C-alpha positions in Angstrom: 80.6 90.0 86.5 82.3 90.5 83.0 81.9 94.0 83.5 85.0 96.4 83.7 83.8 97.9 87.1 85.0 94.7 89.2 88.7 93.4 89.5 90.6 91.5 91.6 93.7 93.4 92.8 96.4 91.3 94.0 98.9 93.2 96.7 102.6 91.7 96.0 106.1 92.4 96.4 109.5 91.4 95.7 111.3 92.9 98.7 110.1 90.7 101.8 112.9 90.6 104.6 111.8 87.3 105.7 111.5 85.5 102.7 113.2 87.3 99.7 111.5 86.9 96.3 108.8 84.7 97.8 106.5 85.2 95.1 108.8 83.8 92.3 110.6 80.6 94.0 109.9 77.8 92.4 107.5 75.0 93.9 108.2 72.4 91.7 106.9 73.4 88.4 104.8 76.5 89.6 105.9 80.2 91.1 103.4 81.3 94.3 102.2 84.1 92.2 101.4 82.1 89.2 99.7 80.0 91.6 97.3 82.6 92.8 96.6 83.8 89.6 95.6 80.6 87.8 93.2 80.0 90.9 91.6 83.3 90.7 91.3 83.0 86.8 88.5 80.4 87.2 86.3 83.7 88.5 86.4 85.3 84.9 87.1 88.8 86.5 89.9 91.2 85.7 93.3 90.6 87.4 95.7 93.5 88.5 99.1 92.6 90.5 99.3 95.8 92.0 103.2 96.3 93.4 105.1 99.4 94.5 107.0 101.7 92.0 110.5 99.9 92.8 113.3 98.5 90.3 113.0 95.1 92.6 109.4 94.7 91.7 110.0 94.7 88.0 110.6 90.9 88.2 106.8 90.9 87.8 106.6 92.1 84.5 107.1 88.6 82.4 105.1 86.5 84.8 102.2 89.1 84.5 102.5 89.2 80.7 102.9 85.3 80.4 99.9 85.3 82.8 97.7 87.6 80.5 97.1 89.8 83.6 97.7 93.5 84.4 100.4 94.9 86.3 100.2 98.2 88.1 103.5 100.3 89.5 101.9 102.7 92.3 102.6 103.9 96.1 105.3 101.9 97.7 104.6 102.5 101.1 100.5 102.8 101.1 98.8 99.8 100.0 95.4 101.1 100.1 96.4 104.6 98.0 98.2 102.4 95.5 94.9 100.6 94.8 93.0 104.0 94.5 95.8 104.8 91.8 95.0 101.7 90.3 91.4 101.9 90.0 91.4 105.4 89.0 93.9 104.5 86.1 92.3 101.4 85.0 88.6 102.3 85.4 87.6 99.9 88.0 84.8 100.8 90.4 84.9 98.0 93.2 88.5 96.2 94.0 88.2 92.5 95.5 91.4 92.8 97.6 93.7 89.8 97.5 96.7 89.5 99.6 99.7 87.9 97.5 100.6 85.8 100.3 97.5 84.0 100.1 98.1 82.0 97.6 94.9 79.7 98.2 92.5 82.7 98.9 89.1 80.9 98.6 87.2 81.8 95.2 84.2 80.7 97.0 84.6 83.7 99.3 85.0 86.2 96.5 81.7 84.7 95.0 79.7 84.9 98.1 80.8 89.0 98.0 80.2 89.2 94.6 76.5 87.7 95.7 76.1 90.3 98.3 76.8 93.3 96.4 74.8 92.7 93.3 71.8 93.9 94.9 72.8 96.8 97.1 74.7 100.0 96.9 78.1 98.8 97.5 80.0 102.3 97.7 79.8 102.6 101.4 80.7 99.3 103.0 83.7 97.3 103.5 83.1 93.8 102.5 84.9 90.9 104.2 84.4 87.4 104.3 84.8 85.3 107.4 84.8 81.4 108.1 87.9 80.3 106.2 91.4 79.6 107.5 93.9 82.4 107.9 95.1 83.3 104.5 92.0 82.2 102.5 89.4 85.1 103.2 89.1 88.1 100.9 87.8 91.5 100.9 86.4 94.2 98.8 85.7 98.0 98.7 84.4 100.5 96.0 86.5 103.1 94.7 84.5 106.1 96.1 84.9 104.5 99.6 88.2 103.6 99.4 88.8 107.3 98.3 86.8 108.9 101.4 88.7 106.8 104.0 92.2 107.7 102.1 91.3 111.3 102.7 90.3 111.0 106.0 93.7 109.1 107.0 96.4 111.5 108.2 99.4 109.3 107.7 101.5 108.2 105.0 102.6 104.4 105.4 100.0 101.5 105.4 101.3 98.5 104.8 100.5 96.3 107.8 97.1 96.0 109.2 95.9 99.2 107.0 92.3 97.6 107.3 92.4 100.2 110.0 91.4 103.0 108.0 88.1 101.8 107.5 85.5 102.5 110.4 83.9 99.5 112.4 80.6 100.4 111.5 81.5 100.4 107.3 82.5 96.5 107.8 79.9 93.9 106.5 81.3 90.4 107.5 80.1 87.6 105.3 80.3 84.4 106.9 81.3 81.6 104.8 81.1 77.5 105.7 84.5 76.2 105.8 86.8 73.9 107.7 89.1 75.9 110.3 91.1 75.7 113.3 93.1 78.2 115.0 96.5 76.6 114.5 95.9 76.4 110.8 97.6 79.0 108.6 97.8 79.5 105.0 100.1 82.7 104.0 103.4 83.0 102.7 106.1 84.6 105.0 108.2 82.2 106.2 110.3 78.9 104.9 108.2 77.2 107.0 105.0 78.7 104.9 106.8 77.8 101.8 106.8 74.1 102.9 103.1 74.1 103.2 102.3 75.5 99.9 104.8 73.4 98.4 103.6 70.4 100.1 99.9 70.8 99.0 101.1 71.4 95.2 103.3 68.4 95.0 100.2 66.6 96.0 97.4 68.1 93.6 100.0 69.6 90.8 97.8 71.1 87.9 94.7 70.0 89.7 95.4 72.6 92.4 94.4 75.3 89.8 90.7 74.3 89.7 90.5 72.1 93.3 87.7 73.6 95.9 88.7 75.3 99.0 87.1 72.2 100.6 89.1 69.4 98.7 92.3 71.8 99.8 91.4 71.8 103.2 90.4 68.2 103.4 93.9 67.3 102.2 95.6 69.5 104.8 93.7 68.5 107.5 94.0 64.6 106.7 97.6 64.4 106.3 98.2 67.3 108.9 100.1 69.7 106.6 99.5 72.4 109.3 102.1 71.1 111.2 104.8 72.3 108.7 104.6 76.1 109.6 102.8 76.1 113.2 105.6 77.2 114.9 105.3 80.6 113.2 102.2 81.4 113.8 103.2 83.4 117.3 106.1 84.8 115.4 104.2 86.2 112.8 101.7 88.0 114.8 104.6 89.3 117.3 106.2 91.3 113.9 102.7 92.1 113.0 101.8 94.0 115.9 105.4 95.5 115.9 105.3 96.7 112.4 101.6 97.8 112.9 102.4 99.9 115.9 105.7 101.8 114.2 103.4 102.6 111.8 100.5 104.3 113.9 103.7 105.9 116.0 104.2 107.7 112.9 101.1 108.6 112.6 100.9 110.3 115.7 103.8 112.8 115.3 
């Protein structure tokens, strides 16, 4: 798996309106994007931070240099197209799509996808793990599969719920065993989410880099850390549906 064919693409931007510069806010010794990168490095796969080609995102340059990962500037408002641009320019055949907001993406989930695709033709499917709490699952697809989906899509903006460009028939779900609950949220969008991640970081400190998802979730559950951001769950989904609807309406015009 050290082949140049596979890479982890972290999708991130610094122009968030709900929590400005959220990826580079200090959490007490580490910044969110640094934590995500360092936890994913244990997989031994190339890492590429993919962001929109806008001046505000140039703030990633120093971080990526220090963390020794690649940085790609591409299409600002179409994430799948940005991934395709990066895969072509950097010569990667399979992309593990990691949301930059999901700081504790389960490495175990990525490896479950790796195991699944090792002995099969992965060029025609969208792989997605299930079982982990919101913000810890991962997904992946081949460059050729992605290009076909993009060519069949008629719109321009694809930032919210962009997985809709893939047909239901192409989705391969890979179940993973994990602690989970409907009111657990591990994704960075609001101040309350930041409080969750800072709490976890301050408990584990540098041990969080190598901590298993099981260890993280046991602490998260036992200490009821999930209560810190329960109030934003409904607000998040309302905003998600609103932004997604706006994009779809543009597609229909």
